[in-house]
C-alpha positions, 0 to 999 in steps of 0.5 A: 555512478550507474552502480550507485543509482542501482544500489540506492534504488534496491536499498530504498526500494527493499525498506519501503517495500517491507514497511508496506508489508508490516502495515498491511500486517498491522491493518490486519490487526483490527480484525479482532471482533472483540475490540473492533466493530466494522461492516463487510462493505467497510473491509471491501472499501479498504481493500479496493483503496489498497488495491487501487493505490498498489495499481497506480504506483506500479503504473507509476514506476513502469512508466505509465500515467496514474492519479493520486486520490486520497482514501476516506472511509464512510 
């Protein structure tokens, strides 16, 4: 049964990691200034939120305490 848990973790973690990577690539698609207008501050806000979420989830997987906050772009 231990192998099933390990195999399940690997399968799910790979799929979810690939979805996150794809999402980040799609986020980069809004860099086209001919379609979108944004400020450097908005980009910093986006990537600060992404980094915080990455740090929180890493801590969660490592068994450390974390808090979950919803992202809002101002």
